[in-house]
Every structure is written in C-alpha cells, then in structure tokens.
C-alpha positions as CSV (number, residue, x, y, z in Angstrom):
1,M,122.5,133.2,156.1
2,M,121.1,136.3,154.4
3,K,124.2,136.6,152.2
4,L,123.7,133.0,151.0
5,K,120.1,133.7,150.0
6,M,121.1,136.9,148.1
7,T,123.8,135.0,146.2
8,A,121.3,132.3,145.2
9,V,118.9,134.9,143.9
10,L,121.6,136.7,142.0
11,M,122.8,133.4,140.4
12,I,119.3,132.5,139.4
13,T,118.7,136.0,137.9
14,L,121.9,135.9,135.9
15,T,121.2,132.4,134.6
16,A,117.7,133.4,133.5
17,L,118.9,136.6,131.8
18,S,121.7,134.7,130.0
19,A,119.3,132.0,128.9
20,C,116.8,134.6,127.5
21,G,119.5,136.5,125.6
22,R,120.8,133.4,123.9
23,P,119.1,131.7,120.9
24,D,117.7,128.3,121.4
25,P,120.4,125.6,121.6
26,E,120.6,123.2,118.7
27,P,118.4,120.2,119.2
28,T,120.2,117.1,120.4
29,P,120.9,114.7,117.5
30,Q,118.9,111.5,117.5
31,P,120.9,108.3,118.1
32,V,121.8,106.5,114.9
33,M,121.1,103.1,116.3
34,P,117.4,102.6,117.2
35,E,116.6,101.3,120.7
36,P,116.3,97.5,120.9
37,V,112.7,96.3,120.7
38,Y,111.5,93.4,122.9
39,D,108.4,91.3,122.5
40,K,106.2,90.5,125.5
41,Y,108.4,87.5,126.4
42,G,111.5,89.6,126.7
43,N,113.1,88.4,123.4
44,Q,114.8,91.0,121.3
45,V,113.0,91.7,118.0
46,G,114.6,93.1,114.9
C-alpha cells in the first residue's frame, strides 16, 4: 500500500513540474458555428 502512495505522489510531482516548465498551451479555438438560440417556448431563433 505504501508503494502505491509513493507512486501517486511521484506522478503528481512529475506532472506539476512538467506543467510548470511548459509555456501555456494555445487557447482552444472557438467553434465556427454559434450555439443555437431558443426562445422561452423552445423554438429555435436565428
């Protein structure tokens, strides 16, 4: 059980270090099609 805990701590530490050493990832592109808009009756508008 102790080995499993140490492995988890090691993985978290490595993940944190690699995330800090890396520049921010590119922002996800916005979808080209806008979300459908519905009025209060549930009918699609636009």
